[in-house]
C-alpha positions as CSV (number, residue, x, y, z in Angstrom):
1,M,-7.1,1.4,13.6
2,E,-8.3,-1.8,15.7
3,S,-7.4,-4.7,13.8
4,R,-11.1,-5.8,12.6
5,D,-11.1,-2.9,10.6
6,M,-8.0,-3.8,8.3
7,N,-8.0,-4.7,5.0
8,A,-7.8,-8.4,3.9
9,W,-4.8,-10.2,2.2
10,P,-5.8,-11.7,-1.2
11,S,-5.8,-15.4,-0.6
12,A,-2.7,-16.0,-2.9
13,E,-0.6,-13.6,-1.0
14,I,-1.3,-14.8,2.5
15,S,-0.8,-18.3,1.5
16,R,2.8,-17.6,0.0
17,I,3.5,-15.4,3.1
18,A,2.1,-18.2,5.6
19,T,5.0,-20.8,4.3
20,T,8.0,-18.2,4.4
21,D,10.4,-18.1,7.2
22,D,11.7,-14.8,5.8
23,L,9.9,-11.9,6.7
24,H,11.4,-8.3,7.5
25,I,9.3,-5.7,9.1
26,A,10.1,-1.7,8.6
27,P,7.6,0.4,10.0
28,F,7.9,4.1,9.2
29,R,10.2,6.3,11.3
30,A,8.6,9.5,13.3
31,D,8.8,11.4,9.8
32,D,6.1,9.3,8.3
33,V,8.3,9.0,5.1
34,T,11.5,7.0,6.0
35,Y,11.5,3.4,6.5
36,G,12.9,2.0,9.5
37,T,15.7,-0.7,9.1
38,P,14.1,-3.8,8.2
39,T,14.2,-6.4,11.1
40,W,13.8,-10.1,10.4
41,I,11.0,-11.8,12.3
42,W,8.8,-14.8,12.7
43,S,5.4,-14.6,11.2
44,V,2.1,-16.6,11.3
45,V,-1.3,-16.7,9.8
46,V,-4.6,-17.3,11.4
47,D,-7.8,-17.4,9.6
48,G,-6.0,-15.7,6.8
49,R,-4.5,-13.0,9.0
50,L,-1.0,-12.2,9.5
51,F,0.5,-11.8,12.9
52,V,3.8,-11.1,14.2
53,R,5.6,-10.7,17.8
54,A,8.5,-8.8,19.0
55,W,11.1,-10.8,20.9
56,N,11.9,-8.1,23.2
57,G,8.1,-7.3,24.1
58,T,6.9,-3.8,23.8
59,R,10.5,-2.4,24.4
60,S,11.3,-3.5,21.0
61,R,12.0,-0.5,18.6
62,W,10.1,-1.8,15.7
63,Y,7.4,-2.8,17.8
64,A,7.2,0.7,19.3
65,S,7.4,2.3,15.9
66,A,4.8,0.2,14.5
67,M,2.3,1.2,17.1
68,R,3.1,4.7,16.8
69,Q,3.2,5.1,12.9
70,R,0.7,2.4,12.4
71,S,2.1,1.8,8.8
72,G,5.3,0.7,7.1
73,R,6.3,-2.2,5.1
74,I,7.3,-5.8,5.0
75,I,9.2,-7.9,2.8
76,A,8.0,-11.5,2.5
77,A,7.9,-14.3,0.1
78,G,10.0,-12.3,-2.5
79,S,7.9,-9.6,-2.4
80,T,7.4,-6.0,-0.8
81,F,4.2,-4.9,0.7
82,E,3.0,-1.5,2.2
83,V,1.1,-2.3,5.2
84,D,-0.7,-1.2,8.2
85,F,0.0,-2.3,11.7
86,A,-2.5,-2.9,14.7
87,P,-2.3,-4.5,18.2
88,A,-3.5,-7.9,17.7
89,E,-7.0,-8.8,19.3
90,P,-6.7,-10.6,22.6
91,A,-9.3,-13.2,21.7
92,L,-6.9,-14.5,19.2
93,E,-3.9,-15.2,21.5
94,E,-4.5,-18.7,22.0
95,Q,-4.9,-19.2,18.2
96,I,-1.8,-17.5,17.6
97,D,0.1,-19.3,20.2
98,A,-1.2,-22.5,18.4
99,A,0.0,-21.1,14.9
100,Y,3.7,-20.6,16.6
101,R,3.6,-23.8,18.1
102,E,2.9,-25.5,14.5
103,K,5.0,-23.3,12.2
104,Y,8.2,-23.4,14.6
105,A,7.8,-26.7,16.4
106,G,11.3,-28.1,17.5
107,S,13.0,-24.5,17.6
108,E,14.9,-23.8,21.0
109,Y,13.5,-19.9,20.2
110,L,9.7,-21.1,20.5
111,P,9.3,-21.1,24.0
112,P,10.3,-17.3,24.4
113,M,7.8,-16.2,21.7
114,L,5.1,-18.0,23.9
115,A,6.1,-15.9,27.1
116,D,4.2,-12.9,28.2
117,G,6.5,-10.3,26.9
118,P,6.4,-11.3,23.1
119,R,2.6,-12.2,23.4
120,A,1.9,-8.6,24.7
121,A,3.6,-7.2,21.6
122,T,1.7,-9.3,18.9
123,V,1.0,-7.2,16.1
124,E,-1.6,-8.0,13.0
125,I,-0.2,-6.7,9.7
126,A,-2.5,-6.0,6.7
127,P,-2.3,-4.5,3.4
128,A,-2.1,-0.7,3.6
129,A,-5.4,0.9,3.4
130,T,-6.0,3.6,0.7
131,E,-6.3,7.0,1.7
132,H,-9.9,6.8,1.3
133,D,-10.3,3.7,3.5
134,R,-8.2,5.6,6.1
135,A,-10.3,8.6,6.2
136,S,-13.4,6.9,6.2
137,R,-12.4,4.9,9.2
138,N,-11.3,8.1,10.9
139,G,-14.6,9.6,10.2
140,V,-13.3,12.1,7.7
141,R,-15.5,12.9,4.6
142,R,-13.4,13.9,1.5
143,A,-14.8,16.7,-0.8
144,R,-15.7,15.7,-4.2
145,P,-13.6,17.6,-6.7
146,S,-15.4,20.6,-8.3
147,R,-16.3,20.3,-12.1
């Protein structure tokens, strides 16, 4: 699933998430049933879309799971959300950097988050697609139940 095919966040939810500094990410484990251990990470919003970066770049365990499983959950702004993950579009890299600079200005941890490693591990997070949405994106046509 490419990020441009992802579901949009409702405006009230993305506004709440945008202002919080408390986001935990938990992609599914390899069994597609068990959630990974929630990991606290920074998040930013660009044009109503949610993005995160892995501090350790593509070697990060949560990042590897998110890219392999493509779904999981986040806990943010006091709520738990079932979500889908996709690599961020490279064309948005500068806007995402700017959002990190604005939200985390003054943090000693900001410069490393703008380095090549974390930039290569930028992930878009969107509300989970329904089974129907996923099937449609994958070109699967679902049979109608017989009556």
